[in-house]
Backbone as CSV, one residue per row, in Angstrom:
resi,resn,N_x,N_y,N_z,CA_x,CA_y,CA_z,C_x,C_y,C_z
1,MET,-13.385,-13.543,21.622,-12.311,-14.718,21.387,-10.930,-14.827,20.853
2,PRO,-10.350,-13.793,21.136,-9.165,-13.388,19.761,-8.397,-14.371,19.479
3,ARG,-8.118,-15.448,20.539,-7.258,-16.541,20.319,-7.877,-17.374,19.131
4,ILE,-9.111,-17.797,19.186,-9.938,-18.930,18.206,-9.772,-17.891,16.895
5,MET,-9.813,-16.824,17.049,-10.208,-15.946,15.452,-8.714,-16.270,15.106
6,LEU,-7.690,-15.940,15.875,-6.563,-15.725,14.904,-6.205,-17.066,14.382
7,PHE,-6.238,-17.983,15.250,-5.615,-19.404,14.321,-6.522,-19.998,13.569
8,THR,-7.654,-19.799,13.338,-8.674,-20.247,12.761,-8.788,-19.455,11.311
9,PHE,-8.674,-18.159,11.434,-8.472,-17.412,10.186,-7.181,-17.579,9.625
10,ALA,-5.915,-17.448,10.378,-4.784,-17.538,9.891,-5.118,-18.958,8.832
11,ARG,-5.374,-20.103,9.293,-5.653,-21.477,8.982,-6.318,-21.202,7.565
12,ILE,-7.403,-20.332,7.662,-7.930,-20.294,6.152,-7.209,-19.670,4.914
13,LEU,-6.579,-18.323,5.566,-5.950,-17.710,4.813,-4.615,-18.208,4.015
14,THR,-3.889,-19.422,4.816,-2.406,-20.008,4.427,-2.771,-20.539,2.870
15,THR,-2.632,-20.157,1.949,-2.818,-20.772,0.618,-2.280,-22.566,0.389
16,ARG,-0.946,-22.480,1.220,-0.390,-23.581,1.362,-0.873,-24.917,1.493
17,ASP,-2.269,-24.785,2.542,-2.799,-25.797,2.694,-3.432,-26.534,1.530
18,SER,-3.578,-25.842,0.425,-4.199,-26.299,-0.677,-3.471,-27.400,-1.475
19,GLY,-1.871,-27.827,-1.486,-0.934,-28.443,-1.788,-0.734,-28.122,-3.231
20,VAL,-1.453,-27.381,-3.713,-1.523,-26.967,-5.462,-0.476,-26.197,-5.729
21,ALA,0.605,-26.298,-6.254,1.583,-25.253,-6.839,0.891,-24.092,-7.463
22,VAL,0.968,-22.569,-6.888,0.243,-22.063,-7.521,1.559,-20.862,-7.801
23,LYS,1.120,-20.027,-8.750,1.982,-18.799,-9.135,1.383,-17.574,-8.259
24,GLN,2.389,-17.451,-7.400,2.021,-16.263,-6.413,2.356,-14.975,-6.853
25,SER,1.402,-14.235,-6.625,1.077,-12.840,-6.965,1.781,-12.160,-5.865
26,ILE,1.928,-10.964,-5.826,2.575,-10.295,-4.429,1.468,-10.037,-3.637
27,GLU,0.062,-10.264,-4.032,-1.184,-9.890,-3.318,-0.916,-11.028,-2.086
28,MET,-0.890,-12.335,-2.805,-1.286,-13.422,-2.280,-0.115,-13.679,-1.240
29,THR,1.363,-13.373,-1.652,2.352,-13.318,-0.615,2.073,-12.598,0.515
30,VAL,1.503,-11.271,0.109,1.992,-10.567,1.880,0.542,-11.049,2.088
31,GLY,-0.635,-11.937,1.816,-1.383,-12.251,2.450,-1.014,-13.520,3.185
32,GLU,-0.066,-14.041,2.999,0.266,-15.312,3.751,1.310,-14.788,4.503
33,LEU,2.057,-13.490,4.600,2.882,-13.230,5.336,2.120,-12.441,6.879
34,ARG,0.917,-12.052,6.228,0.345,-11.582,7.533,-0.441,-12.557,8.286
35,ALA,-0.889,-13.956,7.700,-1.323,-14.890,8.341,-0.400,-15.291,9.013
36,ASP,0.934,-15.614,8.862,2.134,-16.152,9.395,2.066,-15.004,10.877
37,HIS,2.220,-13.682,10.536,2.294,-13.097,11.845,0.901,-13.481,12.916
38,ARG,-0.396,-13.662,12.294,-1.236,-14.104,13.139,-0.855,-14.924,13.781
39,ASN,-0.555,-16.329,13.195,-0.018,-17.189,13.877,1.202,-17.073,14.546
40,MET,2.291,-16.273,14.444,3.384,-15.760,15.225,3.021,-14.909,16.827
41,VAL,1.841,-14.195,16.524,1.326,-13.505,17.756,0.302,-14.592,18.989
42,LEU,-0.054,-15.906,18.256,-0.904,-16.406,18.930,0.295,-17.579,19.790
43,LEU,1.416,-18.051,18.976,2.406,-18.696,19.989,2.909,-17.725,20.743
44,LEU,3.177,-16.389,20.505,3.993,-15.047,21.447,2.756,-15.494,22.501
45,ASP,1.642,-15.435,22.343,0.709,-15.418,23.328,0.575,-16.517,24.353
46,LEU,1.030,-17.841,23.721,1.264,-19.058,24.829,2.871,-18.909,25.145
47,LEU,3.580,-18.264,24.796,4.758,-18.269,25.494,4.921,-17.460,26.214
48,ASP,4.262,-16.364,26.399,4.033,-15.168,27.176,3.130,-15.725,28.585
49,SER,2.498,-16.839,28.408,1.582,-17.513,29.284,2.659,-18.398,30.236
50,GLU,3.266,-18.941,29.734,4.066,-19.876,29.905,5.465,-19.121,30.482
51,THR,5.816,-18.221,30.189,6.876,-17.200,30.908,6.368,-16.303,32.238
52,GLN,5.467,-16.109,32.569,4.579,-15.635,33.466,4.657,-16.962,34.552
53,ARG,4.361,-17.926,33.828,4.212,-19.524,34.965,5.901,-19.378,35.828
54,MET,6.688,-19.762,34.705,7.981,-19.634,35.165,8.595,-18.562,35.770
55,ALA,8.037,-17.318,36.035,8.355,-16.373,36.717,7.916,-16.250,38.054
56,GLU,6.830,-17.133,37.892,5.914,-17.006,39.419,6.371,-18.592,40.044
57,LEU,6.956,-19.249,39.705,7.661,-20.434,39.763,6.654,-21.810,39.654
58,SER,5.654,-21.579,39.056,4.553,-22.409,39.002,4.670,-23.479,38.033
59,ASP,4.301,-24.444,37.686,4.255,-25.371,37.061,4.341,-25.255,35.261
60,ALA,5.283,-24.650,34.963,5.248,-24.118,33.441,5.713,-25.447,32.411
61,ASP,5.631,-25.483,31.163,5.398,-26.526,30.773,6.386,-26.097,29.659
62,TYR,8.219,-26.666,30.210,8.961,-26.485,29.460,9.308,-26.885,28.329
63,GLU,8.464,-28.066,27.767,8.427,-28.939,26.815,7.968,-27.876,25.657
64,LEU,6.883,-27.359,26.362,6.313,-26.843,25.033,7.071,-25.324,24.818
65,VAL,7.568,-24.755,25.512,8.375,-23.427,25.512,9.173,-23.712,24.410
66,ARG,10.070,-24.690,24.374,10.993,-25.347,23.338,10.372,-25.503,21.992
67,GLU,9.385,-26.030,21.659,8.518,-26.124,20.706,8.143,-24.470,19.958
68,ILE,7.777,-23.915,20.929,7.434,-22.807,20.329,8.196,-22.044,19.799
69,LEU,9.934,-21.871,20.247,10.955,-21.583,20.166,11.362,-22.235,18.904
70,SER,11.487,-23.675,18.844,11.796,-24.393,17.639,11.021,-24.206,16.783
71,TYR,9.895,-23.980,16.831,9.113,-23.302,15.750,9.258,-21.913,14.886
72,MET,9.544,-21.273,15.799,10.206,-19.904,15.277,11.670,-20.318,14.511
73,MET,12.441,-20.841,15.088,13.874,-21.042,14.480,13.744,-21.860,13.013
74,GLU,12.921,-22.347,12.907,12.361,-23.627,11.702,11.763,-23.054,10.620
75,TYR,10.687,-22.176,11.198,9.814,-21.709,9.947,10.228,-20.282,10.220
76,SER,9.869,-19.723,11.173,9.927,-18.065,11.050,11.329,-17.468,10.802
77,ASP,11.968,-17.847,11.636,13.714,-17.308,10.908,14.087,-18.047,9.543
78,VAL,13.692,-19.056,9.104,14.417,-19.699,7.894,13.393,-19.569,6.765
79,VAL,12.019,-19.469,7.009,11.070,-19.176,5.799,10.653,-17.705,5.661
80,HIS,9.826,-17.610,6.981,9.066,-16.215,6.970,9.946,-14.893,6.898
81,HIS,10.982,-15.022,7.432,11.880,-13.903,7.256,12.553,-13.417,6.241
82,PRO,13.178,-14.556,5.541,13.762,-14.649,4.568,12.625,-14.095,2.878
83,LYS,11.487,-14.514,3.285,10.477,-14.358,2.051,10.577,-12.714,2.325
84,GLU,10.442,-12.290,3.478,10.069,-10.657,3.673,11.451,-10.096,3.305
85,ASP,12.711,-10.760,3.447,13.555,-10.040,2.998,13.748,-10.018,1.248
86,LEU,13.233,-11.103,0.665,13.028,-11.108,-0.589,12.116,-9.752,-1.290
87,LEU,10.964,-9.886,-0.236,9.904,-8.720,-0.815,10.430,-7.786,-0.678
88,TYR,11.355,-7.037,0.557,12.241,-5.927,0.311,13.144,-5.695,-0.800
89,GLY,13.834,-6.941,-1.107,14.868,-6.766,-2.410,13.924,-5.950,-3.834
90,TYR,12.746,-7.121,-3.543,11.694,-6.680,-4.994,11.505,-5.311,-4.996
91,LEU,10.687,-4.623,-4.050,10.399,-3.483,-3.789,11.454,-2.348,-3.819
92,LYS,12.542,-2.858,-3.818,13.794,-1.599,-3.889,13.823,-1.539,-5.642
93,THR,13.613,-2.702,-6.044,13.572,-2.552,-7.549,12.625,-1.712,-8.391
94,ARG,11.671,-1.457,-7.596,10.365,-1.108,-7.959,10.100,0.489,-7.506
95,TYR,10.950,1.024,-6.351,11.085,2.012,-5.862,12.321,2.665,-5.694
96,ALA,12.723,3.526,-6.298,13.796,4.207,-5.914,14.161,5.080,-4.921
97,ASP,12.937,5.419,-4.245,12.965,6.303,-3.434,12.321,5.615,-1.871
98,ILE,12.600,3.976,-1.809,11.924,3.383,-0.916,12.381,3.734,0.671
99,ASP,11.481,3.837,1.418,11.505,4.290,2.859,13.395,3.930,3.573
100,ASP,14.062,4.915,3.527,15.434,4.294,4.422,15.473,3.312,5.473
101,SER,14.386,3.311,6.031,14.051,2.611,7.359,14.192,1.028,7.276
102,LEU,13.454,0.900,5.742,13.103,-0.323,5.667,14.545,-1.251,5.419
103,GLU,15.674,-0.528,5.319,16.934,-0.921,5.101,17.564,-2.402,6.530
104,LYS,16.855,-1.845,7.576,17.329,-2.458,8.811,16.631,-3.707,8.949
105,ILE,15.942,-4.133,7.938,15.130,-5.370,8.304,15.723,-6.598,8.066
106,GLU,16.605,-6.633,7.178,17.452,-8.007,7.621,18.463,-8.067,8.662
107,ALA,18.729,-6.861,8.995,19.715,-6.861,10.053,18.889,-7.381,11.601
108,ASP,17.566,-6.968,11.590,16.682,-7.333,12.268,16.384,-8.336,12.515
109,HIS,16.112,-9.111,11.411,15.773,-10.508,10.999,17.329,-11.257,11.417
110,ALA,18.145,-11.184,11.520,19.393,-11.572,11.943,19.530,-11.749,13.312
111,ALA,18.925,-10.721,14.083,19.105,-10.408,15.260,18.293,-11.080,16.003
112,LEU,16.793,-10.937,15.213,16.149,-12.083,16.149,16.145,-13.378,15.995
113,ALA,16.973,-13.935,14.962,17.219,-15.358,14.926,18.083,-16.168,15.993
114,ALA,19.251,-14.531,16.119,20.038,-14.830,17.082,19.792,-15.115,18.547
115,THR,18.571,-14.152,18.732,18.027,-14.259,19.954,16.960,-15.450,20.808
116,THR,16.448,-15.685,19.268,15.573,-16.967,19.487,16.510,-18.395,19.558
117,SER,17.570,-18.171,19.136,18.173,-19.438,19.175,18.979,-19.572,20.824
118,LYS,19.216,-18.122,20.974,20.325,-18.134,22.314,19.010,-18.573,23.410
119,ILE,17.825,-18.158,23.536,16.995,-18.513,24.601,16.304,-19.919,24.064
120,CYS,16.277,-20.464,23.071,15.916,-21.525,23.112,17.027,-22.912,23.647
121,GLY,18.007,-22.511,23.470,19.321,-23.155,23.912,19.241,-23.013,25.612
122,ALA,18.857,-22.103,25.845,18.725,-21.606,27.480,18.059,-22.620,28.310
123,ILE,16.636,-22.971,27.388,15.557,-23.364,28.428,16.234,-24.893,28.873
124,PRO,16.044,-24.773,30.220,15.885,-26.072,30.933,15.374,-27.244,31.067
125,ALA,16.029,-28.357,30.740,14.712,-29.576,30.851,13.916,-29.849,31.962
126,GLN,14.374,-29.147,33.337,13.852,-29.088,34.261,13.948,-27.682,34.866
127,PRO,12.823,-27.447,35.726,12.946,-26.000,36.001,14.182,-25.494,36.823
128,ALA,14.351,-24.683,36.527,15.773,-23.786,36.735,15.830,-23.929,38.273
129,ARG,16.963,-24.016,39.127,16.831,-24.161,40.232,17.360,-22.769,41.121
130,SER,18.140,-22.127,40.008,18.747,-20.579,40.575,17.618,-19.949,40.268
131,THR,17.322,-18.878,41.239,16.284,-17.924,41.239,16.966,-16.999,39.950
132,ALA,18.176,-16.446,40.366,18.807,-15.710,39.598,19.175,-15.796,38.022
133,GLU,19.004,-16.905,37.759,19.214,-17.882,36.504,17.788,-17.738,35.820
134,LEU,16.545,-17.873,36.688,15.239,-17.769,35.927,15.104,-16.795,35.657
135,GLN,15.057,-15.440,36.525,14.771,-14.195,36.363,15.438,-13.574,35.046
136,SER,16.846,-14.159,35.030,17.558,-13.572,33.594,16.727,-14.516,32.556
137,LEU,16.656,-15.674,32.792,15.793,-15.990,31.638,14.568,-15.666,31.311
138,THR,13.445,-15.495,32.076,12.341,-14.586,32.057,12.019,-13.416,31.421
139,SER,13.268,-12.784,31.869,13.581,-11.190,31.598,13.681,-11.360,30.158
140,ALA,14.834,-11.829,29.259,14.983,-12.385,28.309,13.724,-12.827,27.248
141,MET,12.999,-13.634,27.901,11.786,-13.945,26.955,10.632,-12.950,26.844
142,VAL,10.595,-12.125,28.101,9.793,-11.236,27.894,10.168,-9.927,26.794
143,ALA,11.444,-9.814,26.757,12.062,-8.684,25.848,11.680,-9.414,24.820
144,TYR,12.131,-10.379,24.496,12.138,-10.956,23.035,10.553,-11.071,22.588
145,SER,9.639,-11.437,23.194,8.195,-11.393,22.886,7.779,-9.654,22.326
146,ARG,7.987,-8.886,22.812,7.910,-7.804,22.828,8.837,-7.103,21.757
147,GLU,9.904,-7.682,21.478,10.806,-7.290,20.275,9.915,-7.584,19.220
148,LEU,9.990,-8.621,19.285,9.066,-9.444,18.067,7.679,-8.992,17.727
149,ARG,6.893,-8.620,18.693,5.463,-8.111,18.282,5.923,-6.924,17.577
150,ASN,6.627,-5.998,18.681,6.924,-4.695,17.635,7.736,-4.519,16.002
151,HIS,8.176,-5.609,16.073,9.203,-5.601,14.663,7.931,-5.882,13.402
152,MET,7.022,-6.859,13.916,5.731,-7.227,13.132,4.758,-6.131,12.961
153,PHE,4.399,-5.481,14.060,3.640,-4.336,13.776,4.217,-3.065,12.640
154,TRP,5.782,-2.867,12.909,6.494,-1.948,12.055,6.141,-2.298,11.041
155,GLU,6.366,-4.020,10.330,6.645,-4.588,9.210,5.148,-3.929,8.558
156,GLU,4.020,-4.227,8.876,2.907,-4.172,8.513,2.387,-2.827,8.089
157,LYS,3.008,-1.424,9.151,2.735,-0.726,8.783,3.673,0.081,7.610
158,THR,4.765,-0.798,7.091,5.888,-0.356,6.141,5.781,-1.090,5.229
159,LEU,6.138,-2.181,5.301,7.014,-2.982,4.092,5.371,-3.393,3.542
160,PHE,4.601,-3.700,4.225,2.896,-4.340,3.618,2.307,-3.726,3.000
161,SER,2.236,-2.291,3.603,1.688,-1.165,3.125,2.080,-1.193,2.073
162,LEU,3.670,-0.990,1.690,3.952,-0.529,0.755,3.570,-1.642,-0.326
163,ALA,3.650,-2.830,-0.124,3.385,-4.000,-1.173,1.936,-3.999,-1.479
164,ASP,1.028,-3.738,-0.585,-0.456,-3.681,-0.920,-0.191,-2.715,-2.296
165,GLU,0.525,-1.490,-2.273,0.375,-0.195,-3.273,0.996,-0.693,-4.490
166,THR,1.596,-1.608,-4.648,2.467,-2.312,-5.857,1.692,-3.077,-6.834
167,ALA,1.818,-2.308,-7.770,0.943,-3.354,-8.914,2.096,-4.371,-9.059
168,ASP,1.021,-5.535,-9.529,2.012,-6.660,-9.544,2.019,-6.561,-11.108
169,ASP,3.593,-7.044,-11.670,4.245,-6.724,-12.831,4.600,-8.432,-13.265
170,GLY,4.626,-9.042,-12.242,4.930,-10.622,-12.721,6.366,-10.948,-12.141
171,GLY,6.801,-9.760,-11.762,8.423,-9.696,-11.505,8.631,-10.715,-10.126
172,TRP,7.565,-10.323,-9.313,7.651,-10.967,-8.068,7.482,-12.376,-8.140
173,ALA,6.532,-12.928,-8.792,6.421,-14.427,-8.913,7.804,-15.089,-9.522
174,THR,8.610,-14.329,-10.720,9.508,-14.892,-10.917,10.736,-14.963,-10.035
175,MET,10.846,-13.688,-9.301,11.827,-14.106,-8.217,11.238,-14.592,-7.017
176,LEU,10.398,-14.781,-6.566,9.887,-16.038,-5.778,10.161,-17.451,-6.488
177,GLY,10.041,-17.319,-7.416,9.992,-18.847,-8.089,11.558,-19.424,-7.950
178,GLY,12.221,-18.499,-7.846,13.807,-18.930,-7.875,14.313,-19.648,-6.195
179,HIS,13.126,-19.655,-5.332,13.587,-20.100,-4.175,12.691,-21.214,-3.670
180,ASP,13.206,-22.133,-3.371,12.413,-23.446,-3.193,12.185,-23.265,-1.119
181,LEU,10.862,-22.705,-0.770,10.871,-22.528,0.424,9.794,-23.513,1.203
182,PRO,10.604,-24.133,2.260,9.421,-25.480,2.539,8.092,-24.559,3.300
183,ASP,7.377,-25.944,3.730,5.995,-25.696,4.260,6.157,-25.337,5.379
184,ASP,4.851,-24.858,6.297,5.117,-24.466,7.359,4.689,-25.760,8.353
185,PRO,5.689,-25.949,9.046,5.532,-27.153,9.776,4.376,-27.676,11.048
186,LEU,3.529,-26.192,11.133,2.750,-26.275,12.207,1.350,-26.028,11.318
187,PHE,1.831,-24.449,10.619,0.360,-24.790,10.491,0.033,-24.931,8.954
188,GLY,1.004,-25.372,8.100,1.008,-25.706,6.818,0.148,-26.963,6.854
189,ARG,0.118,-27.982,5.562,-0.434,-29.108,4.917,-0.372,-29.912,5.881
190,LYS,1.146,-30.027,6.889,0.699,-31.362,7.525,1.587,-30.682,8.585
191,VAL,1.198,-31.157,10.023,1.658,-31.183,11.228,3.267,-31.681,11.153
192,ARG,4.298,-31.511,11.293,5.486,-32.262,11.783,5.308,-32.809,13.133
193,LYS,5.606,-34.167,13.249,5.781,-35.232,14.402,6.291,-33.913,15.780
194,ARG,7.251,-33.252,15.510,7.838,-32.823,16.671,7.077,-31.466,17.060
195,PHE,6.244,-30.931,16.323,5.007,-30.039,16.851,3.704,-30.585,17.186
196,ARG,3.639,-31.483,16.937,2.328,-32.173,17.260,1.719,-31.735,18.716
197,LYS,2.648,-31.740,19.601,2.188,-31.612,21.196,1.797,-30.084,21.101
198,LEU,2.559,-29.143,20.493,2.108,-27.789,20.329,0.920,-27.638,19.871
199,PHE,0.716,-28.134,18.436,-0.803,-28.219,17.744,-1.816,-28.940,18.579
200,ASN,-1.681,-29.647,19.109,-2.872,-30.296,19.992,-2.878,-29.181,21.152
201,HIS,-2.264,-28.588,21.788,-2.233,-27.317,22.852,-2.700,-26.276,22.797
202,ILE,-2.324,-26.150,21.379,-3.102,-25.084,20.619,-5.065,-25.309,20.336
203,GLN,-5.322,-26.900,20.132,-6.460,-27.308,20.044,-7.345,-27.217,20.908
204,ARG,-6.395,-27.474,22.192,-7.236,-27.306,23.300,-7.855,-26.187,23.937
205,ARG,-6.651,-25.328,23.447,-6.907,-23.733,23.754,-8.126,-23.521,23.480
206,MET,-8.192,-24.004,22.027,-9.315,-23.389,21.200,-10.564,-23.759,21.811
207,VAL,-10.531,-24.923,22.231,-11.931,-25.606,22.769,-11.937,-24.623,24.170
208,TRP,-11.228,-24.389,24.980,-11.345,-23.621,26.043,-11.828,-22.511,25.764
209,ASP,-11.074,-21.731,25.100,-11.965,-20.478,24.620,-13.255,-20.382,23.991
210,VAL,-13.537,-21.221,23.373,-15.115,-21.322,23.075,-15.759,-21.603,24.592
211,GLN,-15.342,-22.607,25.141,-16.321,-22.687,26.420,-16.206,-21.378,27.495
212,GLN,-14.970,-20.686,27.530,-15.348,-19.250,28.020,-16.116,-18.455,27.645
213,TYR,-16.304,-18.181,25.839,-16.979,-17.403,25.347,-18.439,-17.436,25.573
214,PHE,-18.829,-18.798,25.568,-20.360,-19.163,25.786,-20.727,-19.199,27.111
215,THR,-19.625,-19.036,28.180,-20.019,-19.589,29.517,-20.507,-18.056,30.033
């Protein structure tokens, strides 16, 4: 039951749920970023399911798709990715010979944000009537999901691995403390009203997964 584990484990690891201001160590931050990745994989799984339904001209939930993409724009692109950019900037101050491939991380984040916004704006209020239009949209959604998954995998193997090896000298807490990053509107302390349907959908999916697991 992978989806259950992804969601439950990520909720447990998210230190933001405590509501208590904690001086962040680099280890804590990377733990949160990894939890974010697990949550994003869960949402991409849901997005992929709806994309397939759209491609098959089935009864896809367009509102759910917009909520998923809106979350990506509101949290992943505005909080999660900037925090990774800060982490990269901090690691550059610690390692003069940092991997050159990490220099593309900020550009990758900007490109992903632009793609998310473009696809979200293209989601129709009602099922698309044009087959060509629908094929173009679903192809873009498939490519987006694949690109974001590959990007997260790359970060885990490069940026996060380097951070794991970095002794905490207190500099990261100082750098992060200068940035007021908002709470996660879906997996944080309080679910925002605009994401309530998505949250309820995830809960129902968890129940379904449990039933399937014990069947």
